[in-house]
C-alpha atoms as an extended CHARMM CRD file, in Angstrom:
* protein
*
       124  EXT
         1         1  GLN       CA             18.9030000000       -3.6990000000       -2.7390000000  PROA      1               0.0000000000
         2         2  VAL       CA             16.1250000000       -0.5880000000       -3.0520000000  PROA      2               0.0000000000
         3         3  GLN       CA             17.0920000000        2.4480000000       -2.9900000000  PROA      3               0.0000000000
         4         4  LEU       CA             14.6550000000        5.3230000000       -1.8710000000  PROA      4               0.0000000000
         5         5  LEU       CA             14.6110000000        9.2210000000       -2.5150000000  PROA      5               0.0000000000
         6         6  GLU       CA             12.1240000000       11.1600000000       -1.7470000000  PROA      6               0.0000000000
         7         7  SER       CA             10.3850000000       15.0450000000       -2.9790000000  PROA      7               0.0000000000
         8         8  GLY       CA              7.9390000000       17.3970000000       -2.4610000000  PROA      8               0.0000000000
         9         9  GLY       CA              9.0060000000       18.7500000000        0.7400000000  PROA      9               0.0000000000
        10        10  ASP       CA              8.4720000000       22.5470000000        0.8310000000  PROA      10              0.0000000000
        11        11  SER       CA              6.9370000000       25.7820000000        3.4170000000  PROA      11              0.0000000000
        12        12  VAL       CA              3.5050000000       26.0390000000        3.2400000000  PROA      12              0.0000000000
        13        13  GLU       CA              0.4610000000       27.6320000000        5.8460000000  PROA      13              0.0000000000
        14        14  ALA       CA             -1.5490000000       25.5230000000        7.5170000000  PROA      14              0.0000000000
        15        15  GLY       CA             -4.6630000000       24.1060000000        6.7230000000  PROA      15              0.0000000000
        16        16  GLY       CA             -2.5600000000       23.5770000000        3.8280000000  PROA      16              0.0000000000
        17        17  SER       CA             -1.1420000000       20.7250000000        0.8680000000  PROA      17              0.0000000000
        18        18  LEU       CA              1.7750000000       19.1910000000       -0.1850000000  PROA      18              0.0000000000
        19        19  THR       CA              1.7850000000       15.7290000000       -2.2100000000  PROA      19              0.0000000000
        20        20  LEU       CA              5.7930000000       14.0050000000       -1.4790000000  PROA      20              0.0000000000
        21        21  SER       CA              6.8980000000       11.3680000000       -3.6470000000  PROA      21              0.0000000000
        22        22  CYS       CA              9.0620000000        8.6690000000       -3.2450000000  PROA      22              0.0000000000
        23        23  ALA       CA             11.0220000000        6.9540000000       -6.2040000000  PROA      23              0.0000000000
        24        24  ALA       CA             11.8750000000        3.7110000000       -6.1430000000  PROA      24              0.0000000000
        25        25  SER       CA             15.4690000000        3.3770000000       -7.9790000000  PROA      25              0.0000000000
        26        26  GLY       CA             14.7370000000       -0.9120000000       -9.2520000000  PROA      26              0.0000000000
        27        27  TYR       CA             11.1730000000       -2.9210000000       -8.8170000000  PROA      27              0.0000000000
        28        28  ILE       CA              9.1530000000       -3.5620000000       -4.9380000000  PROA      28              0.0000000000
        29        29  GLY       CA              7.4860000000       -6.4440000000       -4.6450000000  PROA      29              0.0000000000
        30        30  PRO       CA              3.7350000000       -7.4720000000       -3.7330000000  PROA      30              0.0000000000
        31        31  ASN       CA              5.4780000000       -8.4230000000       -0.4040000000  PROA      31              0.0000000000
        32        32  ASN       CA              6.4710000000       -4.9780000000        0.2260000000  PROA      32              0.0000000000
        33        33  CYS       CA              6.0240000000       -3.3190000000        2.2210000000  PROA      33              0.0000000000
        34        34  VAL       CA              6.4480000000        0.7390000000        2.3040000000  PROA      34              0.0000000000
        35        35  GLY       CA              5.8240000000        3.5500000000        4.8010000000  PROA      35              0.0000000000
        36        36  TRP       CA              6.8980000000        7.5300000000        5.6390000000  PROA      36              0.0000000000
        37        37  PHE       CA              7.8080000000        8.4130000000        8.6550000000  PROA      37              0.0000000000
        38        38  ARG       CA              8.5100000000       11.8440000000       10.1560000000  PROA      38              0.0000000000
        39        39  GLN       CA             10.9960000000       13.2480000000       12.7760000000  PROA      39              0.0000000000
        40        40  ALA       CA             11.4150000000       16.9330000000       14.0910000000  PROA      40              0.0000000000
        41        41  PRO       CA             14.1980000000       17.7860000000       15.4900000000  PROA      41              0.0000000000
        42        42  GLY       CA             14.6810000000       16.2870000000       19.3640000000  PROA      42              0.0000000000
        43        43  LYS       CA             11.5750000000       13.8270000000       18.2550000000  PROA      43              0.0000000000
        44        44  GLU       CA             11.3910000000       10.3840000000       18.1490000000  PROA      44              0.0000000000
        45        45  ARG       CA             11.1200000000        9.3120000000       14.5970000000  PROA      45              0.0000000000
        46        46  GLU       CA              7.7650000000        8.4070000000       14.4520000000  PROA      46              0.0000000000
        47        47  GLY       CA              5.0740000000        6.3210000000       11.1110000000  PROA      47              0.0000000000
        48        48  VAL       CA              2.6190000000        8.0610000000        9.7950000000  PROA      48              0.0000000000
        49        49  ALA       CA              1.0830000000        5.8060000000        6.8870000000  PROA      49              0.0000000000
        50        50  ALA       CA              2.2650000000        2.7220000000        5.4640000000  PROA      50              0.0000000000
        51        51  ILE       CA              1.0390000000        1.2010000000        2.5110000000  PROA      51              0.0000000000
        52        52  TYR       CA              1.2440000000       -2.9530000000        1.2460000000  PROA      52              0.0000000000
        53        53  ILE       CA              2.9890000000       -2.8380000000       -2.3710000000  PROA      53              0.0000000000
        54        54  GLY       CA              1.1410000000       -5.5500000000       -3.3090000000  PROA      54              0.0000000000
        55        55  SER       CA             -2.6560000000       -5.4640000000       -2.1490000000  PROA      55              0.0000000000
        56        56  SER       CA             -3.0020000000       -1.5760000000       -1.2200000000  PROA      56              0.0000000000
        57        57  SER       CA             -3.2540000000       -1.9260000000        1.7050000000  PROA      57              0.0000000000
        58        58  THR       CA             -3.6670000000        1.2840000000        4.0950000000  PROA      58              0.0000000000
        59        59  PHE       CA             -2.1950000000        1.9970000000        6.8770000000  PROA      59              0.0000000000
        60        60  TYR       CA             -1.9920000000        5.4150000000        9.3590000000  PROA      60              0.0000000000
        61        61  ALA       CA             -0.8130000000        6.9020000000       12.5150000000  PROA      61              0.0000000000
        62        62  ASP       CA             -4.3880000000        8.4140000000       14.4230000000  PROA      62              0.0000000000
        63        63  SER       CA             -2.3440000000       11.5210000000       14.3310000000  PROA      63              0.0000000000
        64        64  VAL       CA             -2.0290000000       11.4930000000       10.6560000000  PROA      64              0.0000000000
        65        65  LYS       CA             -5.3330000000        9.9610000000        9.7050000000  PROA      65              0.0000000000
        66        66  GLY       CA             -8.2950000000       11.5240000000        7.5610000000  PROA      66              0.0000000000
        67        67  ARG       CA             -5.8430000000       13.7920000000        6.4770000000  PROA      67              0.0000000000
        68        68  PHE       CA             -2.7740000000       12.3620000000        4.9780000000  PROA      68              0.0000000000
        69        69  THR       CA             -3.1470000000        9.4910000000        1.7090000000  PROA      69              0.0000000000
        70        70  VAL       CA             -0.9770000000        7.3450000000        0.8930000000  PROA      70              0.0000000000
        71        71  SER       CA             -1.1680000000        5.8680000000       -2.7770000000  PROA      71              0.0000000000
        72        72  ARG       CA              1.7260000000        4.1330000000       -4.6970000000  PROA      72              0.0000000000
        73        73  ASP       CA              1.5090000000        4.1090000000       -8.6990000000  PROA      73              0.0000000000
        74        74  ILE       CA              3.6210000000        0.5790000000       -9.4640000000  PROA      74              0.0000000000
        75        75  THR       CA              4.6260000000        1.1290000000      -13.0910000000  PROA      75              0.0000000000
        76        76  LYS       CA              6.4680000000        4.7360000000      -11.9970000000  PROA      76              0.0000000000
        77        77  HSD       CA              7.7140000000        3.0020000000       -9.3770000000  PROA      77              0.0000000000
        78        78  THR       CA              6.7000000000        5.5440000000       -7.2440000000  PROA      78              0.0000000000
        79        79  VAL       CA              5.0140000000        5.7620000000       -3.4510000000  PROA      79              0.0000000000
        80        80  TYR       CA              3.0610000000        9.2370000000       -2.7650000000  PROA      80              0.0000000000
        81        81  LEU       CA              1.7860000000       10.5640000000        0.4090000000  PROA      81              0.0000000000
        82        82  GLN       CA             -0.8260000000       13.2600000000       -0.3390000000  PROA      82              0.0000000000
        83        83  MET       CA             -1.1650000000       15.7150000000        2.7470000000  PROA      83              0.0000000000
        84        84  ASP       CA             -3.9050000000       18.1260000000        3.2960000000  PROA      84              0.0000000000
        85        85  SER       CA             -5.3620000000       20.2990000000        6.0310000000  PROA      85              0.0000000000
        86        86  LEU       CA             -1.7440000000       20.4050000000        7.3280000000  PROA      86              0.0000000000
        87        87  LYS       CA             -1.1700000000       21.6540000000       11.2310000000  PROA      87              0.0000000000
        88        88  PRO       CA              1.7700000000       23.3720000000       12.7770000000  PROA      88              0.0000000000
        89        89  GLU       CA              2.6710000000       20.3850000000       14.0810000000  PROA      89              0.0000000000
        90        90  ASP       CA              2.8840000000       17.8860000000       10.9320000000  PROA      90              0.0000000000
        91        91  THR       CA              6.4190000000       20.1710000000       10.5950000000  PROA      91              0.0000000000
        92        92  ALA       CA              9.0430000000       17.7720000000       10.8190000000  PROA      92              0.0000000000
        93        93  MET       CA             11.5440000000       16.1960000000        8.2240000000  PROA      93              0.0000000000
        94        94  TYR       CA             10.1250000000       13.1900000000        6.3050000000  PROA      94              0.0000000000
        95        95  TYR       CA             11.3560000000       10.1240000000        5.3920000000  PROA      95              0.0000000000
        96        96  CYS       CA              9.9960000000        6.5580000000        3.3700000000  PROA      96              0.0000000000
        97        97  ALA       CA             11.4250000000        3.1420000000        4.1400000000  PROA      97              0.0000000000
        98        98  ALA       CA             10.2510000000       -0.4880000000        2.4560000000  PROA      98              0.0000000000
        99        99  LYS       CA             10.4410000000       -3.7660000000        4.0540000000  PROA      99              0.0000000000
       100       100  ARG       CA              8.8780000000       -7.0560000000        3.4910000000  PROA      100             0.0000000000
       101       101  VAL       CA              5.6400000000       -6.8500000000        5.0360000000  PROA      101             0.0000000000
       102       102  PHE       CA              6.2490000000       -8.4340000000        7.5760000000  PROA      102             0.0000000000
       103       103  GLY       CA              5.1800000000       -7.0440000000       11.3720000000  PROA      103             0.0000000000
       104       104  SER       CA              3.8770000000       -3.2570000000       12.3360000000  PROA      104             0.0000000000
       105       105  ALA       CA              3.6030000000       -0.9190000000        9.2620000000  PROA      105             0.0000000000
       106       106  LEU       CA              4.6200000000        2.4080000000       11.1230000000  PROA      106             0.0000000000
       107       107  ARG       CA              7.0470000000        0.5710000000       13.6440000000  PROA      107             0.0000000000
       108       108  GLU       CA             10.7580000000        1.5860000000       12.4740000000  PROA      108             0.0000000000
       109       109  GLU       CA             11.6030000000       -2.4070000000       13.1210000000  PROA      109             0.0000000000
       110       110  GLY       CA             11.9240000000       -3.8620000000       10.1830000000  PROA      110             0.0000000000
       111       111  TYR       CA             12.5630000000       -0.9770000000        7.2460000000  PROA      111             0.0000000000
       112       112  SER       CA             15.5340000000       -1.4800000000        5.7120000000  PROA      112             0.0000000000
       113       113  THR       CA             15.8220000000        0.9100000000        3.6590000000  PROA      113             0.0000000000
       114       114  TRP       CA             15.7770000000        4.2520000000        3.4690000000  PROA      114             0.0000000000
       115       115  GLY       CA             15.4700000000        7.5120000000        1.4460000000  PROA      115             0.0000000000
       116       116  GLN       CA             17.2070000000       11.2440000000        2.2820000000  PROA      116             0.0000000000
       117       117  GLY       CA             14.3170000000       13.0120000000        3.7200000000  PROA      117             0.0000000000
       118       118  THR       CA             12.5610000000       15.3700000000        2.6610000000  PROA      118             0.0000000000
       119       119  GLN       CA             11.6880000000       19.3480000000        5.0630000000  PROA      119             0.0000000000
       120       120  VAL       CA              8.1410000000       19.8900000000        5.4310000000  PROA      120             0.0000000000
       121       121  THR       CA              7.3490000000       22.7240000000        7.6800000000  PROA      121             0.0000000000
       122       122  VAL       CA              4.0720000000       24.1010000000        8.4890000000  PROA      122             0.0000000000
       123       123  SER       CA              3.4400000000       27.9400000000        9.6280000000  PROA      123             0.0000000000
       124       124  SER       CA              0.4470000000       28.8410000000       11.3270000000  PROA      124             0.0000000000
């Protein structure tokens, strides 16, 4: 069973950038998908970006498209989330998760392995 660990969360000003990392404890095969989710206090968790490990196909929520970029380095067992032009509404706890590449990449259903989360705070 793969274990995931997020890092890179920080406090930044609006318009700034952050890069989050999701390190896997073991190999993730081409049949897997890794997604990034975020949850603000009192709000539902939402999918923001995902990547198919095998093909590197990517998926983005409309709210982050053009600002966030998800990528992976297979040799490092790490998936990254590059976040640019950050807005206060991006403030949330960010989680990475893994599942087999079936179903919607941006919905929680099917994701069985989750990291502990890393906090991103964007000030106005």
